[in-house]
C-alpha angles and dihedrals in degrees: 000000000000095000130186110312095023109105108202127188135185115203120186130184101216141289084071098172096054122115095255090066095061095093094050093047093046090050089052091048090053090052089048093056107276136272095332094054112110114246121203122196120202110203098177096115089065094057097093089057090045088236101113096108092050093043093049091049091051089053093051092049091047096054091043089053087057089058095261110128099172098082131121135178105222123221090239103140109135144008092280094055089043086064094050108118091211092058091045090052091051090050094049091052093048122102096196119037114187125186118203130223130264126088113009091193093054091046094050093045091047095052108030112115095351131133088251094054091048088053090052089053092049091049090048092052088054093054106273116148111239119200149144147182126242104326089015091058095040096058093054088074124077090247134027136181114249105209094195095059097025088230137123109242134187117269131196095280106229091126105040118193093024134098121193120219105195125194085032094164092055115029107335094081089063089068094059101085093051094043092051087060097040095044104029094164097045130098108236113213114198111195121189123222115274088024131112139189122208128177094223099130119121091254095034096274116159120243123207117226132182141032101309139047141263116229118202118200113195132159096338095317132106126206126180124207127191139197114318095010121124127222140177114237111209106230120177119229110265 
């Protein structure tokens, strides 16, 4: 179990409800406390595409298919709902909080500084696993690349010094040259689709799960890690 003081994250590169992601999600559930641990899904990133209800439902069905009945997709879709005390209470009680893909800018702007985000932080301090796929993983960093505006924008800051490039095996890798110029001191973390990264090692090392690879860009070098391999993710002190 994560436990108080252990800050656990699950980062996924996209296609999060495909079969290859079962091992990563089950490992996160174990860290969160097992089958009885409440899971909260945040579908807000899918609101601009008007797909949040469908995406949230897919998430609920996926975790239930893994034998995890205690899962809910929260009606957290805008700044107003992010200030709803009932939603905040649900988040604070959750042991795994998972943010879906879509628009990282909308997700970050919806959550930043709200009652809901403060509840996520409180849950995380108490040992909840916080994670996301694609946009949901991107906003956990202090900066993310907004494809629509071609700009680097502020994220939610739980992983300072890092920048996640999801869908790395399809289009995410195309962002790397520009981001190496725009964020010269950052560690770029390229995560393929159907691939996850979880800091479940005994000393906080990150383990790669799934069908693809994780590519770490640091200080002019590039290292690729595959399923079952461990890596150290350079995170600056906050």
